C-alpha positions in Angstrom: -60.2 -81.8 -18.9 -59.2 -82.0 -15.2 -61.4 -84.1 -12.9 -60.5 -81.9 -10.0 -63.0 -79.0 -9.5 -61.6 -75.6 -9.1 -62.3 -73.9 -5.9 -64.4 -70.6 -5.9 -64.8 -68.3 -2.9 -67.9 -66.0 -3.1 -68.9 -63.4 -0.4 -72.4 -62.6 0.3 -73.5 -59.6 2.3 -77.0 -59.1 4.0 -78.2 -55.4 4.3 -77.5 -54.6 7.9 -73.8 -53.5 7.5 -72.7 -53.5 3.8 -69.8 -51.2 4.7 -68.2 -54.0 6.7 -68.7 -56.5 3.9 -67.1 -54.2 1.3 -64.0 -53.8 3.4 -63.8 -57.4 3.9 -64.2 -57.9 0.2 -61.4 -55.5 -0.6 -59.0 -57.4 1.9 -59.8 -60.6 0.1 -59.7 -59.0 -3.4 -63.2 -60.2 -4.4 -66.4 -58.5 -4.9 -69.6 -58.8 -2.9 -72.0 -61.1 -5.0 -74.9 -59.1 -6.2 -78.4 -59.9 -5.2 -81.9 -58.6 -5.2 -83.3 -58.3 -1.6 -86.5 -56.5 -0.5 -89.6 -57.0 1.7 -93.1 -57.5 0.5 -96.0 -55.4 1.8 -96.5 -57.7 4.9 -92.8 -57.7 5.7 -91.7 -61.0 4.2 -88.0 -60.9 2.9 -87.1 -62.0 -0.5 -83.5 -62.7 -1.6 -82.4 -63.9 -5.0 -78.5 -63.9 -6.1 -77.7 -62.4 -9.5 -74.9 -64.9 -10.3 -74.5 -68.7 -10.3 -73.6 -70.1 -7.0 -73.2 -73.9 -7.9 -70.2 -75.7 -6.3 -69.0 -72.4 -4.6 -67.5 -71.9 -1.3 -70.1 -69.6 0.1 -69.4 -67.0 3.1 -72.6 -65.0 4.2 -71.8 -62.1 6.4 -74.5 -60.2 8.4 -74.2 -58.1 11.5 -77.0 -58.3 13.8 -77.9 -54.8 14.9 -81.5 -53.3 15.3 -83.8 -54.5 14.0 -82.2 -58.0 15.0 -84.8 -60.1 13.8 -85.1 -58.7 10.6 -81.4 -59.3 9.9 -81.5 -62.8 11.4 -84.3 -63.9 9.2 -82.6 -62.4 6.1 -79.4 -64.3 6.7 -81.3 -67.5 7.4 -83.1 -66.9 3.9 -79.8 -66.2 2.1 -78.4 -69.5 3.6 -81.4 -71.3 2.3 -81.1 -69.7 -1.1 -77.7 -70.8 -1.3 -78.2 -74.5 -0.3 -81.1 -74.7 -2.8 -78.6 -73.2 -5.7 -76.1 -76.1 -4.9 -73.5 -74.2 -3.2 -70.7 -76.6 -2.0 -70.0 -75.3 1.5 -71.9 -72.5 3.3 -70.0 -70.5 6.1 -72.3 -68.0 8.2 -70.4 -65.0 9.4 -71.9 -63.3 12.3 -69.5 -60.8 13.8 -71.9 -60.3 16.7 -73.9 -63.5 17.6 -77.7 -62.8 18.2 -79.3 -63.8 21.3 -75.9 -64.6 22.9 -76.9 -63.4 26.5 -79.7 -66.1 26.3 -77.2 -68.9 26.7 -78.8 -70.8 29.6 -81.9 -70.9 31.8 -81.7 -68.6 34.9 -85.2 -69.6 36.0 -87.8 -72.3 34.8 -90.0 -71.6 31.7 -87.3 -69.7 30.0 -85.7 -70.3 26.6 -82.2 -71.0 25.6 -82.5 -68.9 22.4 -78.8 -68.8 21.7 -79.1 -72.6 20.9 -82.1 -72.1 19.0 -80.3 -69.5 16.5 -77.6 -72.2 16.1 -80.2 -74.9 15.2 -81.8 -72.6 12.7 -78.9 -72.0 10.8 -78.1 -75.7 10.8 -81.5 -76.6 9.4 -81.2 -73.7 6.9 -78.1 -75.3 5.4 -74.9 -73.6 7.2 -72.0 -75.9 7.4 -69.8 -73.7 9.6 -70.1 -70.5 11.6 -67.7 -67.6 12.1 -68.2 -65.1 15.0 -66.4 -62.6 17.2 -66.0 -62.7 20.8 -68.9 -64.7 21.9 -70.7 -63.8 25.1 -69.9 -67.1 26.8 -67.7 -69.6 24.9 -69.7 -72.7 25.5 -72.1 -71.3 22.6 -69.6 -72.9 20.5 -71.1 -76.1 21.3 -74.6 -75.3 20.4 -73.7 -75.6 16.6 -73.4 -79.1 15.2 -70.5 -78.2 13.1 -67.3 -76.2 13.0 -67.3 -72.9 14.8 -64.7 -70.3 14.3 -64.5 -68.0 17.5 -62.5 -65.2 16.5 -61.0 -62.9 19.2 -60.7 -59.0 19.0 -58.7 -58.6 22.1 -55.5 -58.3 20.3 -56.7 -55.6 18.1 -58.1 -53.6 20.9 -55.1 -54.3 23.4 -52.6 -53.4 20.5 -54.4 -49.9 20.1 -54.3 -49.2 23.8 -50.8 -50.5 24.2 -49.6 -48.2 21.4 -51.5 -45.1 22.3 -50.9 -45.2 26.1 -47.3 -46.5 26.1 -45.6 -45.6 29.4 -48.8 -45.1 31.4 -49.4 -47.1 34.5 -52.4 -49.2 33.6 -54.6 -51.2 35.3 -57.1 -53.5 33.5 -60.6 -53.5 35.0 -63.3 -56.1 34.6 -66.8 -54.6 35.1 -67.9 -57.5 37.0 -66.3 -60.7 38.5 -67.4 -62.8 35.5 -65.0 -61.0 33.1 -61.8 -61.4 35.4 -60.2 -64.1 33.1 -60.6 -61.8 30.1 -59.0 -59.2 32.3 -56.1 -61.5 33.0 -55.5 -62.2 29.2 -55.7 -58.3 28.6 -53.0 -57.7 31.2 -50.8 -60.4 29.8 -51.1 -58.7 26.4 -50.3 -55.3 27.7 -47.1 -56.5 29.5 -48.1 -57.9 32.7 -50.1 -54.8 34.4 -52.4 -55.4 37.5 -56.1 -56.1 37.3 -59.1 -54.8 39.2 -63.0 -55.6 39.1 -66.2 -53.9 40.1 -68.0 -55.8 42.8 -71.9 -55.1 41.7 -75.2 -56.6 42.2 -77.9 -57.1 39.4 -81.5 -57.7 39.9 -82.4 -60.8 37.7 -86.2 -59.4 37.2 -84.7 -56.0 35.8 -82.6 -56.7 32.8 -80.0 -53.9 32.1 -80.3 -52.4 35.5 -77.0 -52.5 37.6 -75.7 -51.3 41.0 -72.0 -50.7 41.1 -70.8 -51.4 44.6 -67.0 -51.1 45.0 -63.6 -51.4 43.3 -61.6 -54.4 44.1 -58.0 -53.8 43.2 -55.5 -50.9 42.7 -56.7 -48.1 40.7 -55.6 -44.9 42.4 -53.4 -42.5 40.1 -53.5 -45.1 37.2 -55.2 -45.4 33.8 -57.9 -47.8 34.1 -59.1 -49.8 31.1 -62.5 -51.2 31.4 -63.0 -54.2 29.4 -66.1 -56.0 28.2 -67.5 -57.9 25.2 -70.5 -55.6 24.6 -72.1 -52.4 25.6 -75.7 -52.5 25.2 -77.4 -49.7 27.4 -74.1 -48.5 28.7 -75.3 -48.5 32.3 -72.7 -51.2 33.7 -69.8 -49.6 31.9 -70.9 -45.9 32.6 -71.2 -46.7 36.4 -68.0 -48.5 36.4 -66.2 -45.5 34.8 -67.8 -43.2 37.7 -66.9 -45.6 40.4 -63.2 -45.7 39.2 -63.0 -42.1 39.1 -64.6 -41.8 42.5 -61.8 -44.4 43.7 -58.9 -42.1 42.4 -58.2 -43.3 39.0 -56.1 -40.8 36.9 -58.1 -41.6 33.6 -60.5 -44.1 32.4 -60.9 -45.7 28.9 -63.5 -48.3 27.7 -62.6 -51.1 25.4 -65.3 -53.7 24.4 -65.9 -55.4 21.1 -69.5 -55.0 20.2 -70.9 -51.5 20.3 -74.6 -52.2 20.5 -75.4 -48.7 22.1 -79.0 -48.9 22.6 -81.3 -46.1 23.6 -79.4 -43.4 25.4 -76.2 -45.4 25.7 -74.1 -42.9 23.8 -75.1 -40.1 26.2 -74.4 -42.2 29.2 -70.9 -43.0 27.8 -70.2 -39.4 26.9 -71.4 -38.2 30.4 -69.4 -40.9 32.3 -65.8 -40.4 33.6 -64.4 -42.3 30.7 -62.1 -40.1 28.2 -62.2 -42.6 25.2 -64.6 -45.4 24.3 -63.1 -48.1 21.9 -65.2 -50.5 19.9 -64.8 -52.5 16.7 -67.1 -52.3 13.8 -68.5 -55.9 14.2 -71.7 -53.6 14.4 -72.6 -50.5 12.6 -72.5 -47.4 14.7 -74.4 -44.8 12.7 -73.8 -40.9 13.0 -76.7 -40.6 15.5 -74.8 -43.0 18.0 -71.5 -41.4 17.8 -70.1 -39.2 20.6 -66.9 -37.3 21.7 -64.1 -39.8 22.6 -65.6 -42.7 20.4 -62.9 -44.7 18.5 -63.9 -47.5 16.2 -61.4 -50.1 15.0 -62.1 -52.3 11.9 -62.5 -55.8 12.4 -62.5 -56.4 8.5 -58.8 -57.7 8.4 -59.3 -60.2 11.0 -62.5 -61.6 9.4 -60.6 -61.6 5.9 -57.7 -63.7 7.2 -60.2 -66.0 8.9 -62.2 -66.3 5.6 -58.9 -67.1 3.8 -57.8 -69.7 6.2 -61.1 -71.3 5.9 -61.1 -71.2 2.0 -57.6 -72.7 1.9 -58.3 -75.3 4.7 -55.6 -73.7 6.8 -55.7 -73.0 10.7 -57.7 -70.5 12.1 -56.4 -71.0 15.5 -52.9 -69.9 14.4 -54.2 -66.4 13.8 -54.5 -66.0 17.6 -51.2 -67.9 18.5 -53.0 -71.0 19.4 -55.5 -69.5 21.9 -58.5 -69.3 19.7 
């Protein structure tokens, strides 16, 4: 009888985006662990796993879409259940990190909710967090433990590079804060020029943007507007319109997280962009889809990262050392 315990990988999924979890499971050649999950009449969430999890390496995946607080709470309860059932290690997979935009205080008497999320999962029993394209990289430091920050840029850039090969491309940041990301995109696409939209935003009115002018060479070129997330679509739609007005030959949008709140699909469909490319870190249901929408799967990347963590390998090596 061997004294060395056999490692066991188990994948658990919340109810927000089961399609993504099933796809990850297929790439890993495992099945999502069956569970009972439901709400009591007063809204309390109950979760119970149908198989023993003792000693397993647990990976708990949940996409935090609307209603975001329900899915955060469900994942916390899943982590607590695993801890109390003696799982050996618990990795929380949040393809879209909730509350990531509240990463600092802009004014007095405001919360830093992104830190609160990290604290909640640590107290619940999470040993590790895995997420994709954080709104700001310093959120990694909010969690007292390893954070695997996966990057979707290669997935998006490879699609753009293959589909639009031979075109004169300019990578456009929707604001000055994303110019570093635009530079990485430009390098990945073979050294094309970059531009950015100079804009103003009223801090007292969230999600409202005034686009001012384009800084950079866009006339007669294919402009790729990049961002980490598209929520109400105001910033991106106005950027696309502005680029068209400045003489861009064509505009496409590329972002990791398609939140697409309220009438964002209508705004994007009516903007000057001919294609909008997202990953499936968040579900994009039929009612949010629109002409020109392209959704790329993040599941292969998540599966590779999960396998690397399980085998105690390097996650950074998946990104050429740039993660």
